[in-house]
C-alpha positions in Angstrom: 38.4 149.0 121.7 39.2 146.2 124.0 39.9 144.0 120.9 42.2 146.6 119.4 44.2 147.0 122.6 44.4 143.3 123.1 45.6 142.8 119.5 48.2 145.5 119.9 49.4 144.0 123.2 49.8 140.5 121.6 51.7 142.0 118.6 54.0 144.0 120.9 54.7 141.0 123.0 55.4 138.8 120.0 57.8 141.4 118.5 59.6 141.8 121.8 60.1 138.1 122.2 61.2 137.7 118.6 64.0 140.3 119.0 65.0 139.5 122.6 67.6 136.8 121.8 68.5 133.5 120.1 66.0 131.4 122.0 66.0 127.8 120.7 69.2 128.1 118.7 72.2 125.9 119.4 75.5 127.7 119.2 78.3 125.6 117.9 81.8 126.7 118.7 83.9 126.2 115.6 87.3 124.8 116.7 90.3 124.1 114.6 89.8 122.0 111.5 91.6 118.6 111.8 92.9 117.3 108.5 92.8 113.5 107.9 96.1 111.7 108.3 98.4 111.9 105.4 99.5 108.7 103.8 103.3 108.4 104.3 103.8 105.4 102.0 103.8 101.7 102.6 104.5 100.0 105.9 105.6 96.7 104.2 109.2 96.8 105.6 108.2 96.4 109.3 110.1 93.8 111.4 109.0 90.2 110.7 109.5 87.1 108.6 109.4 86.6 104.9 109.6 83.7 102.4 111.3 84.2 99.1 111.1 82.0 96.0 113.5 82.7 93.2 115.0 81.8 89.9 118.7 82.2 89.7 121.8 81.9 87.5 125.3 81.1 88.5 128.2 82.5 86.5 131.6 81.1 87.3 134.9 82.9 86.8 136.3 79.9 84.7 137.0 76.6 86.3 135.2 73.3 86.9 131.7 74.1 85.7 129.7 76.2 83.2 127.1 78.9 83.6 124.0 77.3 85.1 120.4 78.1 85.7 118.3 77.1 88.8 116.4 78.4 91.7 115.7 78.1 95.3 114.0 79.4 98.4 115.0 81.6 101.4 113.6 82.4 104.7 114.4 85.8 106.2 113.7 87.6 109.5 114.1 91.3 110.0 114.6 92.5 113.6 114.1 96.1 112.6 112.9 97.7 109.4 116.5 97.9 108.3 118.4 94.9 109.7 117.8 91.2 109.4 119.1 87.7 108.5 118.3 85.3 105.6 119.0 81.6 105.1 118.9 80.3 101.6 119.1 77.0 99.7 119.5 76.9 95.9 120.3 74.4 93.2 121.7 74.8 89.6 122.1 72.3 86.8 123.7 72.6 83.4 125.3 70.0 81.1 125.4 67.3 83.7 126.8 69.5 86.5 124.9 69.9 89.7 125.6 72.7 92.1 123.9 73.4 95.4 124.4 76.4 97.7 123.4 76.7 101.4 124.0 80.2 102.7 123.2 82.5 105.7 123.5 86.3 105.2 123.2 89.5 107.2 121.0 92.0 105.3 120.9 95.8 105.7 118.2 97.5 103.8 117.1 101.1 103.4 113.3 101.3 103.0 112.1 104.2 100.9 108.4 104.1 102.0 107.2 106.8 99.8 107.6 104.6 96.8 107.7 101.2 98.6 111.1 100.0 97.6 114.2 99.1 99.6 117.7 98.8 98.2 119.8 96.4 100.3 123.2 95.0 100.9 124.1 91.5 102.2 127.1 89.7 103.4 127.4 86.1 104.6 128.8 82.7 104.0 127.8 79.1 103.4 128.6 75.9 101.6 129.0 75.2 97.9 128.6 71.6 96.7 129.5 70.3 93.3 131.1 66.8 93.6 133.2 68.4 96.4 132.2 70.7 99.2 133.8 74.1 99.7 133.1 76.9 102.1 132.2 80.3 100.6 132.1 83.9 101.6 129.7 86.2 99.7 128.6 89.8 99.4 126.2 91.7 97.2 123.2 93.9 96.9 119.7 94.1 95.5 116.4 95.8 95.3 113.1 94.8 97.1 109.9 96.2 95.6 106.6 95.9 97.4 103.0 96.1 96.3 100.0 97.4 98.4 99.4 93.9 99.9 103.1 93.9 100.9 103.9 90.9 98.6 106.7 91.9 96.3 109.5 91.2 93.8 113.2 91.3 94.3 116.4 91.2 92.2 119.9 90.8 93.6 123.4 89.7 92.8 126.2 88.3 94.9 129.9 87.6 94.4 130.9 84.2 95.9 134.5 83.6 97.0 135.3 80.0 97.5 138.1 78.6 99.7 139.2 75.6 97.6 139.9 74.6 94.0 136.5 75.8 92.7 136.5 79.1 90.9 134.8 82.1 92.4 131.4 83.0 90.8 128.6 85.4 90.6 124.9 84.6 91.3 122.0 86.6 90.0 118.5 86.0 91.5 115.0 87.3 90.8 111.9 86.2 92.6 108.9 87.0 94.8 108.8 87.9 98.5 105.9 86.9 100.8 105.9 88.4 104.3 104.2 86.5 107.1 
């Protein structure tokens, strides 16, 4: 009988302990679920410097020289994501005529980061050389398209107004942009 009482006491104690609470369990408080950050588009239009290499065409409004093809390079610096400056040197050649342009422009762009493009407008001035040197004023606009590595392509056009005997002309450029 002692064995039976001892067995019943052990079973009763075991059942009592098993139902007395959540011993040994770790209670984890479920807080609010935090979603990962949402991609808002590219950040390629941050302030900084960029090098541009381009092919270009010059299209005079009549006058001393014909349409010509060429190219050049520019160096730009953006103080904010929307405003910067750009200096440029370009050369053109067609049927024996040599034209060089050296310009400095103020650039305003509007980055659309969701699709990684930025339309822009520019205004500036510089020097046109073609057997004589003339000052020029120019204005225009373009489109800057960036890839995930922030390198990109651009196209733009400007109208150049010259101060002397050389006819005014349009310039169309297309090239690559390399930020650094």
